N, C-alpha and C positions, 0 to 999 in steps of 0.2 A: 504493499499500499504506500509506504514512504517513497519507494522508487517511482511509482506512478505519479504521486503527487509532485515530486520533484520535476519529472519530465513535463508535466503540465505547467508548472510555474516557469520553467525555462522556455517553454513555447510561448507563454504569455509575455515573457520578457523580450523575445525576439520580435514577436508581433508588435509589441509597444514601440520597439526601436524603429521598425519600418513605418509605423503609424506617424511617428514624430517626423520622419523624413517626408512622408506624404503631406502632413500638415504644413510643413515649411515650403516645400517646392513641388508638390504634386507627385505625378509618377516619376518624374526625373529625380526629385528629391528622395523618393522611396528607393530607387535603384542605387543612388549614391550611398544611402544608409546602409543598403544591403552589402554593397562592396566594402564599406567601412567596417561593418560588423565582421565580415568574412576575414579581412586583413587583420583586425585586432585579435580575433579568436585564434588565428594561425600563429601570430607572434606569441600570444599568451600560452598556447599549447606547448611550444618548444622552449620557452624561456622563463616561465613563471617561477619555477623552483629556484633558479639561480638569482632572479631578481629579488625574491623575498629573503633568501638567505643572506644576500649582500646587504639588504636594508638593515638587518639585524646583526650584521658583523658576526655571523655564526661561524664557529670554528669546528672543523671535522675532527672526530676522535676515533680511536680504534681500540682494539683490546689491550694494547700496551699502555696507552695513555689514560684510559678510563675503563678498567677491566670489569668493574661491577655494573656500571651503567650499560656499557656495550653488551655484556653478558645478558642483562635483562631483555634488551631489545632482541638479541639473537635468539633467546629461548622462546620469546613471545612469537616472533616471526615464524619460527618452526612450528609452534603450536597452532598458529592460524593458517599454515600452509602457504606462507608468502615468501618471496625472495628476500634476502637480507637487504634492508634499506641502508643508505648512508646515515650516519649518526652524527649529530652536531650538538654543541653546547653554545648557549647564548649568555654572555656575560651581563646578567641583569639580576638585581636583587629581588625582583618581583617573581614569585613562583608561578610559572606558566610553561606551556608546551604547545607545539603545533606540528602538523605534517604537511608536506607539499610534494609536488611531483605530478606528472601527467598520467602515470600508470603505476601499478605495483613493481614493474621492472626498473623504473626510474624514480623511485620514491626516496624521501628523506624525512627523518623525524628529528625534532630539535626540542631540547629541554633547557630551561634557564638554570644558572647556577643557584639561584634562589630556591628553585623547586628541589634540587638534589640536596640542598642543605636542610630544607624544612620538612620534607616527607621521609617516612620510613620506607624500608625495602618494599613491602607489599603495596604501599600507596604509589611509589614510583612505578611499579609494575602495572598497576591499574590505570594510571595516566598513560603510560606508553601503549598499553593494549587498546585504550580509547583512540589514540592517534593511528595505531595500525589498523583499527576498524575503519577509520576514514580512508586509509589507503586501500583496503579491501573492497569498500563500497564505492570507491573511485569518487568520493566526495571532493577530494582535492582538485580534480579537474573541473567538476561541476561548479564549485564555488569560485574558481578562478574565471571561468567563462562568464558566470553571472556578474561578478564584480566588474569585469571589463565592459559588459553590456550596459550596466548601470552607469559607469563613468562616461560611456560614449553618449548615453541618452542625456545626461546632464550637459555634456559639451554641445550636443545639438540644441539644447534649450538656450545656451548662450549665443549660438548662431542665429536662433530665431529672434533674439533681442536686436542683434545687429541688422537683420533684415526687416525688422518691423518698421523702420523709418521710411522704407520704400513703399509707399501706399499704392504705386502703380504696378507693383509686382503681381502679374496675372498668373504666375506659377503657383501661388498659394491659393488653393480652392476654397479654403475655409476662412480666408480673410483674417480679421483680428481675433476671432475665436480660435483659429488654428495656431496663431502665434501664442495666445494665452495658454493653450494646452501644452504646447512645446516648451514654453518657459517655466510654467509652474506645476501643472498637473502631472505631466509625464515624468519629470524627475522624482517627484514624491511617490508616484506609483512604482517606479523602478526601485526606489529604496525599500518600499514595503515588500515587494516581491523578493528582493535579495534577502531581506531579513527573515521572511517567511521560510525561505529555502534553508537558510543557516539553522533556524530553530528546529526545523523538521529533521535535519540530518544529525543534530546533536543527540537527540533522544535515541536515534537508531545507533549511533556510535557508542553511547553509553551502554546500551544492552549488549551489543556485539563485543565491545571491549570487556565487559564483565564475563562473557562466555569465554573469551580468549585466556584471560588470566584466571578465571575460575573463582574469583573473590569480589562479588559485587559490593560488599560492605567496605572493602579496602578502597575501591574506587569512589564510593560515597564519602568516605572520610577525607580522601584527597580533595574532592570537589569542595568540601566545607572548608578545609585549610586554605586552599588556593583562593576561594571567593573572599574569605575574610582578609587575606593578606593583600589581594588585588586592590581592595578599597583604600588600604593604608599606604601602599608602596606604589609610587608612579612608575610607569614604564615610558621613559622619554622617547624611545624609538617608535613605540606604538602611538604615542600622542602625535608624533610627526607624520605617521602613516596610518590614519584611522581607517583607510579602506581595507587594511589587512586584519582588522580586529576580529572579524568573523572566523579567522583561521585558528585562533587560540582556543584552548579547552574552556577557559573562562575569559569573559570580556576583559581586556587589559586596560581599557580606557577608564578614566576616572569619573566619567559622566554617566555610568550605568546606574539605573535606579530600580527597575522592576521588569517583570515579564509582560511587556505590552507590545503594541504594534511598532514602537521605535526601538526595540531592543534586539541586538544581534544574537543574543543567546536566550535560551529558556531560563526561567527563574531557577536558581540553584536548588532551592528547597524542593521544588517540583522534581528535579532530576534525582535528588537524594531519595525522595520518597519512592520513586519508581525503582531505584536500585534496591532499596530495603524490601520492597514487596517481591522483587525478583529473588533476593536471598531467601526470604521466607518461603517462596514457592519451591526453591531448590532444596531447602531442608525438609520440606514436606514431600518432596518426590514428584511434584507436578511439573517441574522443569528438570529434564535429565541433564546430568553433568556433561560437560564437553569432554569428548574423548580425544586424546592427543598422543602422538607417538613420542613427543618431547615435551613433558610437562614442565612448567616454569619452576625453576629451582634457584636457590641461592648460589651465587658464584663462590668457588672455592678461594678465589683471590680477593678477599675483602680488604679494601684500603684501610691502613692504619688510622686514617681520620675518622672512620666509623660513621660517615654520613648516612649509610644504609641502615644504621641502627639507632638513629636519632641523635648522632653526634653534633656538636656545635661548630666544629672546626670545618672550614671549607674544604671540598675535594681537591686533591692534587691533580694537576694536568695542565694543558697549554693555556687554560683560562685563569690559572692562579698567578 
């Protein structure tokens, strides 16, 4: 059902983009909008992961530089039947994480140093399982394309403002109403569709992530800790790039308030309640446990800093 809903929302976004082009310049404007959308989506498809990782100055790690963190991702990927993604660390005190990449074969996951310091082993595993669920569901591609279209619609709205001064423009079949739609209504509608897609996919990734790690309550605990810290600790890079906020497991922007039409993420309490219900169903046997050839396990090479066991010392690695 979530997949169908996401496909429908993407179709609405594409139609809205072309409708804005028609409102500005008739059939010619609609064709120009279509070409623009195709070009932007092509560029985003091949370059979105590198762009986002560069925005947050993420540093790639391996089994030598971050053995426990890397081992968690490796075991979870095997548990989910996914190729091993590239693993990154973001130097940020705000606990958070995201996934990116056009498909599972070209995916990357990133966690902040704040997350690795604040969460215990099982909670980190729950968060990374959530991100791998996004990879498995191909949400990273969906959200990138949606964000690109939303930005392009806003850009067309600016074009409409420039064209509005030409009252003899016969290419605009809707006249002033068309300009008004392009300038105000369409960008707001695009934002709402983008946010609706994001909220839809978060619930699905929570559930699949809990299945991958096998511990819904660990993910619920992680969400509670991250949400509490995200309100107190600013993420300067996210504030400079608000269009990427939907990628994180918890909204990194300081302006988040509640689960409404203008929120990029579902209400955290609602997500926690759903995970708690899932844990209860699993304990009662109504939800069978996930079978895996490689169950998630603690790495034998636990860093002396003890971040995986609630230590206060920061993890050692290229970000220290």
